[in-house]
VONUMI-265532 format. One record per residue: residue number from 0; x, y negated, z negated of N, C-alpha, C in turn. Coordinates in Angstrom, 1 decimal. Layout:
<sites>
SITE   k     nu     nv     nw    cau    cav    caw     cu     cv     cw
SITE NUM      X      Y      Z      X      Y      Z      X      Y      Z
...
</sites>
This chain:
<sites>
SITE   k     nu     nv     nw    cau    cav    caw     cu     cv     cw
SITE   0   13.9  -14.3  -22.8   12.8  -14.3  -21.6   13.7  -12.9  -20.9
SITE   1   12.7  -12.2  -20.5   13.4  -11.0  -19.9   13.9  -11.2  -18.7
SITE   2   14.8  -10.3  -18.0   15.3  -10.6  -16.9   14.5   -9.9  -15.8
SITE   3   14.8  -10.2  -14.6   14.0   -9.7  -13.4   14.2   -8.3  -13.2
SITE   4   15.6   -8.0  -13.5   15.9   -6.7  -13.7   15.3   -5.6  -14.6
SITE   5   14.9   -6.1  -15.8   14.2   -5.7  -16.9   12.5   -5.5  -16.8
SITE   6   12.2   -6.3  -16.1   11.0   -6.4  -15.6   10.6   -5.5  -14.6
SITE   7   11.5   -5.5  -13.7   11.1   -4.4  -12.6   10.6   -2.9  -12.7
SITE   8   11.0   -2.4  -13.9   10.6   -1.4  -14.2    9.3   -1.0  -14.7
SITE   9    8.7   -1.9  -14.8    7.2   -2.1  -15.4    6.3   -3.1  -14.4
SITE  10    6.4   -2.9  -13.2    5.8   -3.6  -12.1    5.4   -2.5  -11.1
SITE  11    4.1   -2.7  -10.7    3.6   -1.8   -9.6    3.4   -3.2   -8.4
SITE  12    3.4   -2.7   -7.1    3.2   -3.3   -5.8    1.8   -3.0   -5.6
SITE  13    1.1   -3.9   -4.8   -0.1   -3.5   -4.2    0.0   -4.6   -2.7
SITE  14   -0.2   -3.7   -1.6   -0.1   -4.1   -0.5   -1.3   -4.0    0.4
SITE  15   -1.8   -4.9    1.2   -2.9   -4.9    2.0   -3.0   -5.5    3.1
SITE  16   -3.5   -5.3    4.3   -3.5   -5.8    5.6   -5.0   -6.3    5.9
SITE  17   -5.3   -7.6    6.3   -6.5   -8.4    6.7   -6.4   -8.3    8.0
SITE  18   -7.4   -7.9    8.9   -7.6   -8.5   10.3   -8.4   -9.6   10.4
SITE  19   -8.1  -10.5   11.1   -8.9  -11.7   11.5   -8.9  -11.8   13.0
SITE  20   -9.9  -11.4   13.9  -10.0  -11.1   15.3   -9.4  -12.2   16.0
SITE  21   -9.7  -13.4   15.5   -9.0  -14.4   16.4   -7.5  -14.6   16.2
SITE  22   -7.0  -14.4   14.9   -5.4  -14.5   14.5   -4.6  -13.3   14.8
SITE  23   -5.1  -12.3   14.1   -4.5  -11.0   14.3   -4.4  -10.6   12.8
SITE  24   -3.4   -9.9   12.3   -3.4   -9.3   11.0   -2.4  -10.0   10.3
SITE  25   -3.0  -10.0    8.9   -2.1  -10.7    7.9   -2.2   -9.8    6.8
SITE  26   -0.6   -9.7    6.4   -0.5   -8.8    5.2    0.0   -9.5    3.8
SITE  27   -0.7   -9.1    2.8   -0.5   -9.4    1.6    0.2   -8.4    0.6
SITE  28    1.1   -8.9   -0.5    1.8   -8.2   -1.4    2.0   -8.6   -2.7
SITE  29    1.4   -8.0   -3.8    1.1   -8.6   -4.9    1.6   -7.7   -6.1
SITE  30    2.8   -8.1   -6.8    3.2   -7.4   -7.6    2.7   -7.8   -9.0
SITE  31    2.6   -6.9   -9.8    1.6   -6.7  -11.0    2.3   -6.2  -12.1
SITE  32    2.1   -6.8  -13.5    2.6   -5.9  -14.8    1.8   -4.6  -15.1
SITE  33    2.1   -4.1  -16.1    1.1   -3.3  -16.8   -0.2   -4.0  -17.1
SITE  34    0.0   -5.1  -17.4   -1.4   -5.9  -18.0   -2.3   -6.3  -16.8
SITE  35   -1.8   -6.1  -15.6   -2.7   -6.6  -14.5   -2.0   -8.2  -13.9
SITE  36   -1.1   -8.7  -14.8   -0.8  -10.1  -14.6    0.1  -10.2  -13.3
SITE  37    0.0  -11.2  -12.4    0.8  -11.2  -11.3    2.3  -11.9  -11.4
SITE  38    2.9  -11.2  -10.8    4.8  -11.8  -11.0    4.9  -12.6   -9.7
SITE  39    4.7  -11.8   -8.3    5.0  -12.3   -7.5    4.1  -12.2   -6.4
SITE  40    3.6  -13.1   -5.5    2.8  -13.0   -4.2    3.3  -13.5   -3.2
SITE  41    3.4  -12.3   -2.0    3.9  -12.9   -0.5    2.8  -12.4    0.3
SITE  42    2.6  -13.5    1.5    1.4  -12.9    2.6    2.4  -13.4    3.7
SITE  43    2.1  -12.5    5.2    2.8  -12.8    6.3    2.0  -14.1    7.0
SITE  44    2.9  -14.3    8.2    1.9  -15.1    9.1    1.1  -14.1   10.1
SITE  45    0.3  -14.4   10.8   -0.3  -13.4   11.7    0.5  -12.7   12.4
SITE  46    0.2  -11.5   12.8    0.9  -10.5   13.4    0.0  -10.0   14.6
SITE  47   -0.1  -10.3   16.0   -1.0   -9.9   17.1   -0.3   -9.0   17.9
SITE  48   -0.5   -7.9   18.3    0.4   -7.2   19.3   -0.2   -7.6   20.8
SITE  49    0.7   -7.7   21.6    0.1   -8.1   22.9   -0.2   -7.0   23.8
SITE  50   -0.7   -7.0   24.8   -1.3   -5.8   25.7   -0.3   -4.7   25.9
SITE  51    1.0   -5.4   26.2    2.2   -4.5   26.5    2.4   -3.4   25.2
SITE  52    2.5   -4.0   24.2    2.8   -3.4   23.0    1.9   -2.2   22.6
SITE  53    0.5   -2.7   23.1   -0.6   -1.8   22.7   -0.6   -0.6   23.6
SITE  54   -0.1   -0.5   24.9    0.0    0.4   25.8    1.3    1.3   25.4
SITE  55    2.4    0.6   25.2    3.4    1.4   24.9    3.4    2.0   23.8
SITE  56    3.1    1.3   22.6    3.2    2.0   21.1    2.1    2.9   21.1
SITE  57    0.6    2.9   21.8   -0.3    3.9   22.0   -0.7    4.3   20.4
SITE  58   -0.9    5.5   19.7   -1.2    5.8   18.8   -0.4    5.3   17.7
SITE  59    0.7    5.0   17.9    1.7    4.7   16.8    1.7    3.4   16.6
SITE  60    0.8    2.5   17.2    0.8    1.0   17.0    0.3    0.6   15.5
SITE  61   -0.5    1.1   15.1   -1.1    0.5   13.6   -0.1    1.1   12.6
SITE  62    0.5    2.4   12.7    1.6    2.6   11.9    2.9    1.5   11.8
SITE  63    3.3    1.2   13.1    4.3    0.2   13.3    4.1   -0.9   12.6
SITE  64    2.8   -1.7   12.9    2.7   -3.0   12.5    2.4   -2.9   11.3
SITE  65    1.6   -2.0   10.6    1.2   -2.4    9.1    2.2   -1.8    8.3
SITE  66    2.9   -0.9    8.7    4.1   -0.1    7.6    5.3   -0.8    8.0
SITE  67    5.8   -0.7    9.4    7.2   -1.4    9.4    7.3   -2.9    9.5
SITE  68    6.4   -3.3   10.1    6.4   -4.8   10.8    6.0   -5.6    9.4
SITE  69    4.7   -5.5    8.8    4.2   -6.0    8.0    4.7   -5.6    6.5
SITE  70    4.5   -4.4    6.1    4.6   -4.0    4.7    6.2   -3.9    4.5
SITE  71    6.8   -3.4    5.3    8.4   -3.6    5.0    9.1   -5.2    5.0
SITE  72    8.3   -5.9    5.5    8.7   -7.7    5.5    8.4   -7.8    4.4
SITE  73    7.3   -7.6    3.8    6.7   -7.9    2.6    7.5   -7.4    1.3
SITE  74    8.0   -6.2    1.3    8.5   -5.4    0.3    9.9   -6.2    0.2
SITE  75   10.4   -6.4    1.4   12.0   -7.0    1.3   12.0   -8.2    0.9
SITE  76   11.1   -9.0    1.1   10.7  -10.6    0.4   10.8  -10.5   -1.0
SITE  77   10.3   -9.6   -2.0   10.2   -9.5   -3.2   11.4   -9.7   -3.9
SITE  78   11.4  -10.6   -4.9   12.7  -10.7   -6.0   12.8   -9.4   -6.7
SITE  79   11.8   -8.5   -6.9   11.9   -7.1   -7.8   11.5   -6.3   -7.3
SITE  80   12.1   -4.9   -7.5   11.1   -3.8   -7.2   10.4   -3.2   -8.0
SITE  81    9.1   -2.7   -7.6    8.1   -2.0   -8.5    8.6   -0.6   -8.7
SITE  82    7.8   -0.1   -9.7    8.0    1.4   -9.7    7.4    2.4   -8.4
SITE  83    6.1    1.7   -8.0    5.5    2.4   -7.1    4.5    1.1   -6.2
SITE  84    4.6    1.3   -4.7    3.6    0.5   -4.0    2.3    1.5   -3.8
SITE  85    1.1    0.6   -3.9   -0.1    1.0   -3.6   -0.8    0.1   -2.3
SITE  86   -1.6    1.0   -1.4   -2.0    0.3   -0.4   -3.3    1.1   -0.1
SITE  87   -4.0    0.1    0.3   -5.6    0.7    0.7   -5.8    0.8    2.2
SITE  88   -4.5    0.6    2.9   -4.8    0.8    4.5   -3.7    1.9    4.7
SITE  89   -4.1    3.3    5.2   -3.4    4.3    5.6   -2.2    4.2    6.2
SITE  90   -2.3    3.3    7.4   -1.1    3.0    8.5    0.1    2.4    7.6
SITE  91   -0.3    1.6    6.8    0.7    1.0    5.7    1.7    2.1    5.2
SITE  92    1.2    3.1    4.9    2.1    4.1    4.6    3.5    4.3    5.1
SITE  93    3.4    4.0    6.2    4.5    4.1    7.0    5.6    3.3    6.5
SITE  94    5.4    2.3    5.7    6.5    1.5    5.0    7.5    2.5    4.2
SITE  95    7.0    3.8    3.7    7.7    4.6    3.0    9.0    5.3    3.9
SITE  96    9.0    5.5    5.4    9.9    5.8    6.1   11.1    5.0    6.1
SITE  97   11.3    3.6    5.8   12.3    3.0    5.4   12.6    2.6    4.3
SITE  98   12.0    2.9    3.2   12.0    2.5    1.9   12.1    3.4    0.7
SITE  99   13.1    2.9   -0.1   13.2    3.9   -1.4   12.0    3.8   -2.3
SITE 100   11.1    3.0   -2.3    9.8    3.0   -3.2    8.9    3.9   -2.8
SITE 101    8.5    4.9   -3.8    7.0    5.8   -3.6    6.1    5.0   -3.1
SITE 102    5.2    5.2   -2.4    4.1    4.6   -1.9    3.0    5.5   -2.0
SITE 103    1.7    5.1   -2.2    0.2    5.9   -2.3   -0.7    5.0   -1.7
SITE 104   -1.7    5.7   -1.2   -3.0    5.4   -0.7   -3.9    5.4   -1.9
SITE 105   -4.5    4.2   -2.2   -5.7    4.2   -3.1   -7.0    4.5   -2.7
SITE 106   -7.5    5.7   -2.8   -8.8    6.2   -2.3   -9.9    5.4   -2.5
SITE 107  -10.8    5.0   -2.0  -12.0    4.5   -2.6  -13.0    5.3   -3.4
SITE 108  -13.6    4.5   -4.2  -14.3    5.6   -5.5  -15.3    6.4   -4.8
SITE 109  -16.0    6.0   -3.6  -17.1    6.8   -3.1  -16.7    7.9   -2.1
SITE 110  -15.4    7.9   -1.9  -14.7    9.3   -1.3  -15.2   10.6   -1.8
SITE 111  -15.4   11.4   -1.3  -15.8   12.7   -1.8  -14.6   13.7   -1.5
SITE 112  -13.7   13.7   -2.4  -12.6   14.7   -2.0  -12.5   15.8   -3.2
SITE 113  -11.8   17.1   -2.8  -11.6   17.9   -3.8  -10.3   17.7   -4.2
SITE 114  -10.3   16.8   -5.1   -9.2   16.7   -6.2   -9.3   17.1   -7.7
SITE 115   -8.4   17.8   -7.7   -8.5   18.4   -9.4   -6.9   18.4   -9.7
SITE 116   -6.4   19.0  -10.4   -5.0   19.3  -10.8   -4.1   19.5   -9.7
SITE 117   -4.4   20.3   -8.6   -3.8   20.6   -7.6   -3.6   19.6   -6.6
SITE 118   -2.5   19.7   -5.7   -2.2   18.8   -4.8   -3.3   19.5   -3.4
SITE 119   -3.8   18.6   -2.8   -4.7   19.1   -1.4   -4.2   18.2   -0.5
SITE 120   -4.4   18.9    0.7   -4.2   18.1    2.2   -5.5   17.5    2.5
SITE 121   -5.4   16.2    2.7   -6.6   15.6    3.1   -6.4   14.8    4.7
SITE 122   -7.3   15.0    5.5   -7.0   14.3    6.7   -8.1   13.2    6.8
SITE 123   -7.7   12.1    7.3   -8.8   10.9    7.7   -9.0   10.8    9.0
SITE 124   -8.2   11.6   10.1   -8.5   11.5   11.4   -8.5   12.8   12.0
SITE 125   -8.7   12.5   13.4   -8.6   13.9   14.0   -7.1   14.8   14.2
SITE 126   -7.1   16.0   14.0   -5.8   16.5   13.9   -4.7   16.1   15.2
SITE 127   -3.8   15.9   15.0   -2.8   15.3   15.9   -1.3   16.3   15.5
SITE 128   -0.6   16.4   16.5    0.5   17.2   16.4    1.4   16.4   15.4
SITE 129    1.3   15.1   15.4    2.4   14.3   14.9    2.1   13.7   13.4
SITE 130    0.6   14.3   13.0   -0.1   13.6   12.0    0.1   14.6   10.8
SITE 131    0.7   14.6   10.1    0.9   15.7    9.1   -0.3   15.8    7.8
SITE 132   -1.0   14.7    7.8   -2.1   14.7    6.8   -1.5   14.1    5.7
SITE 133   -2.7   14.0    4.5   -2.3   13.6    3.2   -2.2   14.6    2.1
SITE 134   -1.6   14.2    0.8   -1.8   15.2   -0.4   -2.5   14.1   -1.3
SITE 135   -3.4   14.8   -2.0   -4.4   13.8   -2.6   -4.2   14.3   -4.2
SITE 136   -4.2   13.5   -5.1   -3.9   13.4   -6.3   -4.7   12.3   -7.3
SITE 137   -4.5   12.4   -8.5   -5.2   11.8   -9.8   -4.1   11.2  -10.5
SITE 138   -4.6    9.7  -10.7   -3.7    9.2  -11.8   -4.8    8.3  -12.8
SITE 139   -4.8    8.9  -13.8   -6.0    8.1  -14.5   -7.5    8.5  -14.1
SITE 140   -8.3    7.5  -13.9   -9.5    7.6  -13.1   -9.2    7.3  -11.7
SITE 141   -8.0    6.9  -11.0   -7.6    6.5   -9.8   -7.4    7.8   -8.8
SITE 142   -8.1    7.9   -7.7   -7.8    8.9   -6.9   -6.7    8.4   -5.8
SITE 143   -5.9    9.1   -5.5   -4.7    8.6   -4.7   -4.3    9.4   -3.7
SITE 144   -3.4    9.0   -2.6   -3.0   10.2   -1.8   -1.6    9.5   -1.1
SITE 145   -0.9   10.8   -0.9    0.6   10.4   -0.2    0.7   11.3    1.1
SITE 146    1.5   10.7    1.9    2.0   11.7    3.1    2.3   13.0    3.0
SITE 147    1.9   13.9    3.3    2.2   15.1    3.4    3.8   15.4    3.5
SITE 148    4.5   14.6    4.0    6.0   14.8    4.3    6.6   13.9    3.2
SITE 149    5.7   13.3    2.0    6.2   12.5    1.2    5.7   13.0   -0.2
SITE 150    5.3   14.1   -0.2    4.5   14.8   -1.2    5.1   14.6   -2.9
SITE 151    6.2   14.8   -2.6    7.3   14.5   -4.0    6.8   12.9   -4.5
SITE 152    6.5   11.9   -3.7    5.9   10.9   -4.1    4.8   10.8   -5.2
SITE 153    3.7   11.8   -5.0    2.8   11.7   -6.0    3.1   12.2   -7.5
SITE 154    4.4   13.2   -7.5    4.8   13.4   -8.7    5.6   12.1   -9.4
SITE 155    6.5   11.9   -8.5    7.1   10.6   -8.9    6.4    9.3   -9.5
SITE 156    5.3    9.1   -8.9    4.2    8.1   -9.1    3.6    8.5  -10.6
SITE 157    3.2    9.8  -10.7    2.5   10.1  -12.0    3.5   10.1  -12.9
SITE 158    4.8   10.5  -12.7    5.7   10.5  -13.9    6.1    8.9  -14.3
SITE 159    6.3    7.9  -13.4    6.4    6.8  -13.7    5.4    5.7  -14.3
SITE 160    4.2    6.2  -13.9    3.3    5.3  -14.5    2.3    6.3  -15.6
SITE 161    3.3    7.2  -16.0    2.4    7.9  -17.2    2.1    7.2  -18.4
SITE 162    2.5    5.9  -19.0    1.9    5.1  -19.7    1.0    4.1  -19.2
SITE 163    0.8    4.1  -17.9   -0.3    2.9  -17.5   -1.8    3.4  -18.3
SITE 164   -2.4    2.5  -18.7   -3.7    2.5  -19.2   -4.5    3.5  -18.3
SITE 165   -5.2    4.4  -19.0   -6.0    5.3  -18.1   -7.2    4.8  -17.0
SITE 166   -7.7    3.4  -17.9   -8.7    2.6  -17.4   -8.1    1.7  -16.3
SITE 167   -7.1    1.7  -16.0   -6.3    0.6  -14.9   -6.9    1.0  -13.4
SITE 168   -7.7   -0.1  -13.0   -8.4    0.1  -11.9   -7.2   -0.2  -10.5
SITE 169   -6.6    0.8  -10.0   -5.7    0.8   -8.7   -6.2    0.0   -7.7
SITE 170   -7.7   -0.1   -7.4   -8.3   -0.5   -6.3   -8.4   -2.2   -6.3
SITE 171   -8.6   -2.6   -7.9   -8.9   -3.8   -7.8   -8.1   -5.0   -7.4
SITE 172   -6.6   -4.8   -7.4   -6.0   -5.8   -6.7   -6.0   -6.3   -5.7
SITE 173   -6.7   -5.3   -4.8   -6.5   -5.6   -3.3   -7.8   -6.6   -2.9
SITE 174   -8.8   -6.7   -3.8   -9.7   -8.1   -3.5   -8.9   -9.2   -3.8
SITE 175   -8.2   -9.3   -5.1   -7.3  -10.4   -5.1   -6.4  -10.9   -4.1
SITE 176   -5.9  -10.0   -3.6   -5.0  -10.3   -2.6   -5.6  -10.9   -1.3
SITE 177   -6.7  -10.2   -0.7   -7.8  -10.4    0.2   -8.2  -12.1    0.0
SITE 178   -8.7  -12.4   -1.0   -9.1  -13.9   -1.5   -7.7  -14.9   -1.5
SITE 179   -6.6  -14.5   -1.8   -5.5  -15.1   -1.9   -5.1  -15.7   -0.5
SITE 180   -5.1  -14.6    0.3   -4.7  -14.8    1.8   -5.7  -15.8    2.5
SITE 181   -7.1  -15.4    2.2   -8.5  -16.7    2.5   -7.9  -18.0    2.2
SITE 182   -7.3  -18.1    0.8   -7.3  -19.4    0.5   -6.0  -20.1    1.3
SITE 183   -5.1  -19.1    1.1   -3.7  -19.6    2.2   -4.1  -20.1    3.8
SITE 184   -4.9  -19.2    4.0   -5.5  -19.7    5.4   -6.2  -21.0    5.3
SITE 185   -7.0  -21.2    4.3   -7.8  -22.7    4.4   -6.8  -23.5    4.0
SITE 186   -5.9  -23.5    3.4   -4.8  -24.3    3.1   -4.2  -24.8    4.4
SITE 187   -3.9  -23.6    5.1   -3.0  -24.0    6.5   -3.7  -24.8    7.7
SITE 188   -5.3  -24.9    7.5   -6.0  -25.6    8.4   -5.9  -27.1    8.1
</sites>
């Protein structure tokens, strides 16, 4: 049987955050091998900011909650380290600030973006002085983006996943995570 260290070179992490208005934010983290089979799954207890945090954190609240509080906790809990972490929640990219694993946002298929061989800057929000934007790129049939300040992550991810089958859908695991979080919530009731 392969060791956890040997397996870690062939794993991808998928992280999402689900909001339940009555409870707060739940994070889920799924580690998959190249065949799409799960090796680990972790989810958080609900995280709900209080009014003072909302006021004090202002526009930095979501990156703090999604990236630093939820994503960093989940990635730290994992027994093995993936070659890259993918998310479908842009604020979760704040994980990269305190983590050595390259991270990318999986863009929805319906997004109309000018992505070709070039790296392009992409914005999802209004311009802010502290928001540098995203750099979009392709990996197989998937369209991804990384923070402009971590643009080298695009190259690292492309190199590390060069032998990933072109047909691998990087958006699909997020549905599995959401369903697993719902099941965990049902079991807790």
